[in-house]
Backbone as a chain_set.jsonl record, in Angstrom:
{"seq": "MLSLAGISTLVLGLALAAGVWLLLQSFFPGYAFGWAFAIPIFAASLLAGVFMLLGGRRLRTSGTARQQEVQLQAVKAMVAHRRAPISAHDVASSLHLPEAQVDQLLTRLAREQATAVTLDVDARGHVVYDFEGEERRWRVLEEDAVQDEAQEPAAERAKR", "coords": {"N": [[132.007, 87.791, 127.04], [131.514, 89.106, 124.639], [132.739, 87.29, 122.985], [131.095, 85.06, 123.099], [128.802, 86.197, 121.969], [129.826, 86.744, 119.433], [130.394, 84.171, 118.422], [127.826, 83.126, 118.469], [126.549, 84.854, 116.643], [127.948, 84.214, 114.322], [127.27, 81.445, 113.986], [124.409, 81.443, 113.958], [123.89, 83.346, 111.931], [125.202, 82.261, 109.68], [123.779, 79.879, 109.483], [121.246, 80.912, 108.94], [121.739, 82.143, 106.474], [122.324, 79.872, 104.929], [119.865, 78.549, 105.149], [118.102, 80.411, 103.909], [119.189, 80.392, 101.351], [118.765, 77.665, 100.582], [115.945, 77.544, 100.73], [115.047, 79.565, 98.893], [116.312, 78.715, 96.539], [115.072, 76.29, 96.197], [112.454, 77.063, 95.615], [112.764, 78.672, 93.354], [114.425, 77.283, 91.158], [115.783, 77.75, 88.751], [116.741, 80.295, 88.817], [118.822, 82.866, 90.332], [117.96, 83.709, 92.836], [118.271, 82.691, 95.424], [121.043, 82.807, 95.845], [121.36, 85.577, 95.647], [120.166, 86.59, 97.938], [121.307, 85.109, 100.003], [124.118, 85.477, 99.992], [124.642, 88.262, 100.85], [123.605, 88.05, 103.495], [125.244, 86.071, 104.538], [127.775, 87.385, 104.322], [127.395, 89.668, 105.973], [126.903, 88.422, 108.445], [129.286, 87.011, 108.824], [131.175, 89.113, 108.91], [130.251, 90.665, 111.131], [130.382, 88.717, 113.179], [133.136, 88.041, 113.252], [134.268, 90.533, 113.934], [133.149, 90.849, 116.484], [134.307, 88.685, 117.84], [137.078, 89.355, 117.707], [137.01, 91.844, 118.996], [136.126, 91.076, 121.537], [138.285, 89.546, 122.441], [140.314, 91.485, 122.526], [139.204, 93.231, 124.399], [139.1, 91.59, 126.669], [141.832, 91.176, 127.112], [142.767, 93.803, 127.638], [141.21, 94.348, 129.87], [142.13, 92.477, 131.754], [144.768, 93.348, 132.058], [144.32, 95.895, 133.138], [143.024, 95.186, 135.498], [145.095, 93.866, 136.896], [146.826, 96.021, 137.179], [145.346, 97.743, 138.858], [145.105, 96.114, 141.12], [147.805, 95.936, 141.84], [148.272, 98.621, 142.497], [146.607, 98.791, 144.722], [147.925, 97.065, 146.476], [150.341, 98.466, 146.721], [149.363, 100.731, 148.023], [148.524, 99.604, 150.444], [150.991, 98.767, 151.48], [152.299, 101.225, 151.72], [150.645, 102.448, 153.578], [150.79, 100.801, 155.794], [153.536, 100.653, 156.501], [155.316, 98.834, 157.631], [156.665, 95.52, 158.113], [155.105, 93.181, 155.909], [152.975, 90.506, 154.978], [152.036, 88.186, 152.353], [149.799, 86.811, 153.078], [148.505, 88.524, 154.892], [147.823, 90.697, 153.219], [146.26, 89.397, 151.31], [144.059, 88.56, 152.817], [143.003, 91.029, 153.502], [142.385, 92.261, 151.026], [140.813, 90.386, 149.842], [141.743, 88.506, 147.936], [143.295, 85.787, 146.123], [145.977, 84.138, 147.82], [148.276, 83.34, 146.429], [148.204, 84.951, 144.156], [148.481, 87.486, 145.304], [151.015, 87.182, 146.362], [152.509, 87.105, 144.004], [152.076, 89.727, 143.154], [153.297, 91.176, 145.25], [155.901, 90.273, 144.92], [156.453, 91.327, 142.41], [156.3, 94.048, 143.018], [158.421, 94.153, 144.821], [160.539, 93.653, 143.11], [160.548, 95.965, 141.63], [161.417, 97.777, 143.508], [163.996, 96.943, 144.328], [166.338, 97.482, 145.884], [165.508, 98.482, 148.327], [164.131, 96.551, 149.748], [163.58, 93.96, 152.046], [163.467, 90.49, 152.789], [161.844, 88.042, 154.797], [161.023, 85.209, 156.85], [158.174, 84.422, 158.644], [156.954, 83.119, 161.835], [154.862, 81.444, 161.169], [155.558, 80.513, 158.731], [155.178, 82.084, 156.523], [156.219, 84.226, 153.892], [157.613, 87.328, 154.537], [157.505, 90.629, 153.559], [159.499, 93.446, 153.733], [159.376, 96.62, 153.038], [160.68, 98.836, 153.85], [162.919, 97.971, 154.978], [165.755, 98.22, 154.546], [166.141, 100.962, 155.044], [165.258, 101.108, 157.682], [167.084, 99.403, 158.917], [169.514, 100.779, 158.496], [168.949, 103.084, 159.927], [168.852, 102.066, 162.519], [171.484, 101.162, 162.844], [172.823, 103.62, 162.643], [171.739, 104.919, 164.873], [172.737, 103.267, 166.898], [175.476, 103.771, 166.575], [175.61, 106.478, 167.243], [174.801, 106.344, 169.918], [176.884, 104.784, 170.955], [179.032, 106.531, 170.588], [178.243, 108.546, 172.309], [178.349, 107.229, 174.737], [181.043, 106.53, 175.053], [182.655, 108.877, 175.775], [181.594, 109.268, 178.345], [182.322, 106.933, 179.658], [185.1, 107.172, 179.566], [185.442, 109.427, 181.124], [184.647, 108.425, 183.547], [186.709, 106.702, 184.137], [188.809, 108.403, 184.706]], "CA": [[130.647, 87.978, 126.618], [131.526, 89.378, 123.207], [133.125, 86.066, 122.28], [129.87, 84.262, 122.983], [127.953, 86.877, 120.992], [130.446, 86.568, 118.128], [130.175, 82.792, 117.981], [126.386, 83.001, 118.196], [126.273, 85.57, 115.396], [128.472, 83.406, 113.222], [126.493, 80.21, 113.806], [123.033, 81.74, 113.547], [123.897, 84.049, 110.651], [125.546, 81.327, 108.619], [122.644, 78.96, 109.341], [120.185, 81.668, 108.265], [122.128, 82.287, 105.073], [122.141, 78.565, 104.288], [118.425, 78.293, 105.068], [117.524, 81.281, 102.869], [119.655, 79.889, 100.054], [118.052, 76.428, 100.272], [114.527, 77.83, 100.52], [114.824, 80.295, 97.641], [116.736, 77.888, 95.412], [114.081, 75.238, 95.963], [111.282, 77.673, 94.986], [113.16, 79.179, 92.032], [115.672, 76.575, 90.87], [116.476, 78.238, 87.56], [117.189, 81.673, 89.032], [119.833, 83.037, 91.39], [117.4, 84.432, 93.988], [118.87, 82.146, 96.647], [122.38, 83.392, 95.976], [121.24, 87.029, 95.81], [119.827, 86.907, 99.333], [122.157, 84.382, 100.956], [125.484, 86.034, 100.056], [124.728, 89.402, 101.779], [123.39, 87.589, 104.869], [126.491, 85.389, 104.897], [128.844, 88.376, 104.485], [127.123, 90.48, 107.161], [127.083, 87.569, 109.627], [130.708, 86.733, 108.963], [131.849, 90.349, 109.311], [129.861, 91.006, 112.507], [130.896, 87.702, 114.092], [134.588, 88.169, 113.387], [134.537, 91.754, 114.706], [132.811, 90.597, 117.89], [135.333, 87.805, 118.4], [138.313, 90.124, 117.893], [136.76, 92.858, 120.027], [136.067, 90.395, 122.827], [139.647, 89.169, 122.822], [141.03, 92.716, 122.885], [138.602, 93.73, 125.634], [139.529, 90.697, 127.743], [143.246, 91.442, 127.353], [142.922, 95.103, 128.3], [140.58, 94.241, 131.182], [143.043, 91.742, 132.628], [145.9, 94.235, 132.358], [143.835, 96.949, 134.034], [142.76, 94.565, 136.79], [146.38, 93.664, 137.553], [147.356, 97.339, 137.539], [144.594, 98.234, 140.012], [145.49, 95.291, 142.263], [149.147, 96.36, 142.233], [148.127, 99.908, 143.172], [146.028, 98.522, 146.041], [148.996, 96.501, 147.303], [151.246, 99.582, 147.023], [148.709, 101.575, 149.025], [148.585, 98.908, 151.738], [152.378, 98.806, 151.941], [152.59, 102.602, 152.136], [149.861, 102.75, 154.77], [151.242, 99.971, 156.92], [154.908, 101.063, 156.826], [155.892, 97.79, 158.473], [156.711, 94.265, 157.358], [153.775, 92.72, 155.519], [153.019, 89.211, 154.295], [151.01, 87.983, 151.336], [148.6, 86.359, 153.784], [147.833, 89.714, 155.426], [147.263, 91.463, 152.099], [145.208, 88.585, 150.686], [142.86, 88.598, 153.649], [142.446, 92.379, 153.454], [141.874, 92.571, 149.686], [139.979, 89.263, 149.387], [142.363, 87.95, 146.738], [144.06, 84.56, 146.417], [147.295, 84.429, 148.377], [149.303, 83.164, 145.39], [148.166, 86.133, 143.299], [149.051, 88.59, 146.086], [152.453, 86.939, 146.44], [153.071, 87.548, 142.728], [152.055, 91.197, 143.142], [154.338, 91.646, 146.168], [157.193, 89.988, 144.287], [156.615, 92.33, 141.346], [156.587, 95.314, 143.692], [159.762, 94.042, 145.388], [161.5, 93.775, 142.009], [160.6, 97.381, 141.254], [162.155, 98.486, 144.552], [164.889, 95.864, 144.753], [167.352, 97.845, 146.868], [164.924, 98.875, 149.604], [163.255, 95.489, 150.222], [164.16, 92.788, 152.694], [162.526, 89.379, 152.922], [162.043, 87.215, 155.968], [159.974, 84.207, 157.021], [157.648, 84.541, 159.997], [156.814, 81.862, 162.577], [153.871, 80.594, 160.488], [156.131, 80.056, 157.477], [154.835, 83.002, 155.436], [157.257, 85.176, 153.5], [157.27, 88.683, 154.967], [158.197, 91.65, 152.785], [159.706, 94.694, 154.465], [159.751, 97.575, 152.001], [161.525, 99.864, 154.449], [163.899, 97.222, 155.755], [167.09, 98.814, 154.43], [166.146, 102.255, 155.732], [165.127, 100.842, 159.108], [168.334, 98.808, 159.37], [170.525, 101.825, 158.549], [168.624, 103.967, 161.04], [169.249, 101.395, 163.759], [172.947, 101.198, 162.911], [173.224, 104.993, 162.927], [171.393, 105.204, 166.264], [173.701, 102.552, 167.727], [176.757, 104.475, 166.488], [175.485, 107.717, 168.013], [174.779, 105.97, 171.333], [178.236, 104.351, 171.312], [179.863, 107.728, 170.688], [177.845, 109.273, 173.517], [178.752, 106.452, 175.915], [182.499, 106.484, 175.15], [183.208, 109.94, 176.644], [181.168, 109.074, 179.735], [183.156, 105.848, 180.215], [186.449, 107.702, 179.714], [185.395, 110.326, 182.274], [184.546, 107.611, 184.773], [188.024, 106.117, 184.374], [189.7, 109.46, 185.202]], "C": [[130.591, 88.257, 125.113], [131.93, 88.151, 122.4], [131.917, 85.177, 122.073], [128.928, 84.878, 121.965], [128.509, 86.704, 119.578], [130.221, 85.175, 117.576], [128.711, 82.58, 117.633], [126.013, 83.678, 116.889], [126.765, 84.773, 114.198], [127.593, 82.188, 112.949], [125.088, 80.519, 113.29], [122.973, 82.431, 112.182], [124.212, 83.13, 109.489], [124.439, 80.296, 108.407], [121.48, 79.646, 108.629], [120.496, 81.827, 106.782], [121.936, 80.971, 104.322], [120.668, 78.235, 104.129], [117.756, 79.117, 103.984], [117.935, 80.777, 101.493], [118.889, 78.633, 99.651], [116.584, 76.684, 99.946], [114.284, 78.504, 99.178], [115.272, 79.489, 96.42], [115.741, 76.756, 95.146], [112.815, 75.8, 95.312], [111.584, 78.123, 93.56], [114.467, 78.522, 91.602], [116.433, 77.12, 89.662], [117.035, 79.637, 87.717], [118.181, 81.739, 90.184], [119.295, 83.83, 92.57], [118.019, 83.966, 95.304], [120.24, 82.745, 96.909], [122.31, 84.89, 96.267], [120.925, 87.423, 97.251], [120.804, 86.262, 100.331], [123.549, 85.001, 101.094], [125.561, 87.281, 100.949], [124.515, 89.001, 103.243], [124.658, 86.907, 105.386], [127.599, 86.393, 105.189], [128.64, 89.211, 105.744], [127.338, 89.672, 108.444], [128.561, 87.299, 109.881], [131.461, 87.961, 109.469], [131.528, 90.694, 110.773], [130.432, 90.006, 113.504], [132.392, 87.816, 114.317], [134.948, 89.422, 114.18], [134.223, 91.561, 116.185], [133.845, 89.692, 118.55], [136.631, 88.553, 118.671], [138.16, 91.186, 118.974], [136.712, 92.248, 121.415], [137.441, 90.015, 123.331], [140.433, 90.399, 123.274], [140.506, 93.282, 124.208], [139.041, 92.891, 126.83], [140.986, 90.968, 128.107], [143.44, 92.759, 128.091], [142.296, 95.084, 129.694], [141.471, 93.528, 132.183], [144.231, 92.611, 133.016], [145.484, 95.328, 133.334], [143.567, 96.402, 135.437], [144.061, 94.359, 137.561], [146.992, 94.983, 137.997], [146.666, 97.879, 138.786], [144.953, 97.428, 141.262], [146.884, 95.668, 142.758], [149.102, 97.7, 142.964], [147.545, 99.725, 144.573], [147.083, 97.953, 146.983], [149.996, 97.595, 147.676], [150.659, 100.472, 148.107], [148.743, 100.917, 150.401], [149.988, 98.949, 152.32], [152.72, 100.201, 152.454], [151.851, 102.952, 153.427], [150.408, 102.011, 155.993], [152.63, 100.37, 157.411], [155.577, 100.114, 157.807], [155.984, 96.531, 157.632], [155.304, 93.725, 157.107], [153.912, 91.403, 154.755], [151.894, 89.127, 153.267], [149.703, 87.542, 151.982], [147.802, 87.544, 154.324], [147.134, 90.505, 154.322], [146.104, 90.706, 151.47], [143.93, 88.616, 151.509], [142.214, 89.979, 153.63], [141.784, 92.695, 152.117], [140.966, 91.488, 149.112], [140.447, 88.737, 148.037], [143.061, 86.648, 147.106], [145.483, 84.901, 146.858], [148.404, 84.295, 147.338], [149.361, 84.387, 144.477], [148.782, 87.335, 144.018], [150.561, 88.419, 146.217], [153.145, 87.358, 145.144], [153.128, 89.07, 142.659], [153.138, 91.77, 144.062], [155.728, 91.398, 145.599], [157.477, 90.995, 143.188], [156.981, 93.686, 141.937], [157.999, 95.294, 144.289], [160.826, 94.163, 144.3], [161.637, 95.223, 141.558], [161.455, 98.169, 142.238], [163.213, 97.57, 145.155], [165.864, 96.264, 145.861], [166.77, 98.139, 148.244], [164.064, 97.781, 150.234], [164.071, 94.398, 150.894], [163.065, 91.744, 152.852], [162.88, 88.574, 154.157], [160.916, 86.188, 155.993], [159.497, 84.301, 158.46], [157.473, 83.159, 160.628], [155.823, 80.901, 161.914], [154.383, 80.07, 159.155], [155.777, 80.916, 156.288], [156.005, 83.938, 155.156], [156.763, 86.578, 153.863], [158.141, 89.657, 154.191], [158.309, 92.897, 153.648], [160.25, 95.709, 153.47], [160.549, 98.746, 152.545], [162.641, 99.217, 155.259], [165.28, 97.822, 155.72], [167.158, 100.124, 155.195], [166.084, 102.056, 157.241], [166.439, 100.293, 159.664], [169.418, 99.876, 159.479], [170.24, 102.8, 159.677], [169.072, 103.368, 162.359], [170.762, 101.426, 163.912], [173.443, 102.603, 163.228], [172.914, 105.351, 164.375], [172.363, 104.508, 167.212], [175.045, 103.266, 167.729], [176.721, 105.755, 167.3], [175.49, 107.403, 169.504], [176.162, 105.53, 171.799], [179.162, 105.551, 171.48], [179.523, 108.514, 171.944], [178.304, 108.537, 174.77], [180.265, 106.433, 176.103], [183.059, 107.633, 176.006], [182.802, 109.773, 178.101], [182.007, 107.981, 180.392], [184.575, 106.332, 180.446], [186.515, 108.663, 180.923], [185.35, 109.549, 183.571], [185.894, 107.005, 185.111], [188.963, 107.146, 185.014], [189.357, 109.726, 186.604]], "O": [[129.739, 87.723, 124.403], [131.506, 87.994, 121.255], [131.733, 84.606, 120.998], [128.317, 84.157, 121.176], [127.743, 86.538, 118.628], [129.895, 85.012, 116.4], [128.386, 81.939, 116.634], [125.236, 83.129, 116.107], [126.077, 84.672, 113.182], [127.218, 81.934, 111.804], [124.636, 79.93, 112.308], [122.097, 82.128, 111.371], [123.575, 83.202, 108.439], [124.188, 79.883, 107.275], [120.803, 79.027, 107.807], [119.617, 81.665, 105.936], [121.436, 80.966, 103.197], [120.257, 77.704, 103.097], [116.938, 78.6, 103.224], [117.117, 80.739, 100.573], [118.414, 78.532, 98.52], [116.043, 76.111, 99.0], [113.423, 78.075, 98.41], [114.648, 79.588, 95.364], [115.586, 76.316, 94.007], [112.163, 75.1, 94.538], [110.751, 77.971, 92.666], [115.52, 79.155, 91.677], [117.65, 76.945, 89.586], [117.739, 80.119, 86.83], [118.353, 80.768, 90.922], [120.046, 84.54, 93.239], [118.261, 84.777, 96.198], [120.562, 83.138, 98.03], [123.109, 85.411, 97.045], [121.369, 88.468, 97.725], [121.082, 86.832, 101.386], [124.1, 85.043, 102.194], [126.484, 87.362, 101.758], [125.167, 89.545, 104.134], [125.085, 87.136, 106.517], [128.294, 86.268, 106.197], [129.584, 89.443, 106.498], [127.892, 90.184, 109.417], [129.024, 87.354, 111.02], [132.298, 87.849, 110.366], [132.433, 90.981, 111.557], [130.915, 90.4, 114.565], [132.863, 87.7, 115.449], [135.849, 89.377, 115.018], [134.952, 92.058, 117.044], [134.217, 89.916, 119.702], [137.222, 88.407, 119.741], [139.07, 91.402, 119.774], [137.208, 92.843, 122.372], [137.73, 90.147, 124.52], [141.134, 90.357, 124.285], [141.284, 93.757, 125.035], [139.325, 93.438, 127.895], [141.335, 90.987, 129.288], [144.194, 92.823, 129.062], [142.804, 95.739, 130.604], [141.556, 93.937, 133.341], [144.652, 92.61, 134.172], [146.229, 95.646, 134.261], [143.847, 97.065, 136.436], [144.122, 94.648, 138.756], [147.605, 95.062, 139.062], [147.327, 98.414, 139.676], [145.092, 97.997, 142.346], [147.12, 95.714, 143.966], [149.82, 97.892, 143.945], [147.942, 100.423, 145.507], [147.129, 98.319, 148.157], [150.452, 97.652, 148.818], [151.373, 100.916, 149.006], [148.964, 101.589, 151.408], [150.156, 99.144, 153.524], [153.355, 100.345, 153.499], [152.382, 103.674, 154.271], [150.468, 102.564, 157.09], [152.869, 100.417, 158.618], [156.311, 100.538, 158.701], [155.428, 96.486, 156.534], [154.43, 93.8, 157.97], [154.852, 91.217, 153.982], [150.933, 89.894, 153.309], [148.623, 87.865, 151.488], [146.575, 87.57, 154.228], [145.989, 90.928, 154.481], [145.08, 91.301, 151.134], [142.834, 88.691, 150.952], [140.992, 90.084, 153.732], [140.73, 93.331, 152.084], [140.414, 91.649, 148.023], [139.65, 88.547, 147.118], [143.385, 86.426, 148.272], [146.106, 85.826, 146.338], [149.371, 85.057, 147.365], [150.443, 84.81, 144.071], [149.519, 88.112, 143.412], [151.303, 89.401, 146.185], [154.247, 87.906, 145.181], [154.103, 89.639, 142.168], [153.816, 92.732, 143.702], [156.63, 92.217, 145.775], [158.606, 91.465, 143.046], [157.857, 94.384, 141.427], [158.695, 96.309, 144.263], [161.899, 94.715, 144.543], [162.716, 95.654, 141.151], [162.139, 99.117, 141.852], [163.302, 97.447, 146.376], [166.183, 95.431, 146.709], [167.489, 98.05, 149.239], [163.327, 98.064, 151.179], [165.108, 93.97, 150.387], [161.892, 92.072, 153.027], [164.048, 88.438, 154.519], [159.958, 86.3, 155.228], [160.302, 84.265, 159.391], [157.811, 82.147, 160.015], [155.931, 79.686, 162.077], [153.712, 79.263, 158.511], [156.043, 80.53, 155.149], [156.693, 84.383, 156.075], [155.639, 86.959, 153.535], [159.365, 89.527, 154.167], [157.321, 93.348, 154.227], [161.425, 95.671, 153.103], [161.045, 99.567, 151.773], [163.235, 99.855, 156.127], [165.928, 97.928, 156.761], [168.124, 100.374, 155.916], [166.77, 102.748, 157.993], [166.859, 100.675, 160.756], [170.17, 99.886, 160.454], [171.166, 103.297, 160.318], [169.607, 104.069, 163.218], [171.267, 101.692, 165.003], [174.387, 102.763, 164.002], [173.717, 106.006, 165.039], [172.77, 105.089, 168.219], [175.691, 103.359, 168.773], [177.695, 106.088, 167.976], [176.118, 108.123, 170.28], [176.575, 105.861, 172.91], [179.979, 105.589, 172.4], [180.41, 109.085, 172.578], [178.618, 109.178, 175.774], [180.725, 106.327, 177.24], [183.874, 107.376, 176.892], [183.577, 110.098, 179.0], [182.363, 108.097, 181.565], [185.2, 105.941, 181.432], [187.513, 108.702, 181.642], [185.939, 109.956, 184.572], [186.191, 106.813, 186.29], [189.834, 106.768, 185.798], [189.974, 110.581, 187.239]]}, "num_chains": 1, "name": "protein.A"}
């Protein structure tokens, strides 16, 4: 929006400065009245237009960064709430975002937590991210080891 305002200010201000210069120079050709009024209008228009253009660019950049940060926080919240494998399709439908964008966010989140993430493909062909996959896998292995240890003495007793 500021970019449009900046361009409009530049075009209209510079056109006004040119019009004032032409009008005053045509009425008073031997004097510098046209220059005296046109130069300040030109300078003010140029300064305001350039500031609006630069401000619009900076605002757009910071807005995009903030939007991505908020979307990443929303994805983190969904992952923490769900505590189960999650796909980009599930998140995209919940947050009403494009699936490709959600996949980028999940990939970014997976890179941040690289050791605790496992990836799989579900029956529909969607990539499924499991942010507790390593912990769940180790828990299962530990539970299996405990059960095996508990079953071994019972089997040895049955043999005796």
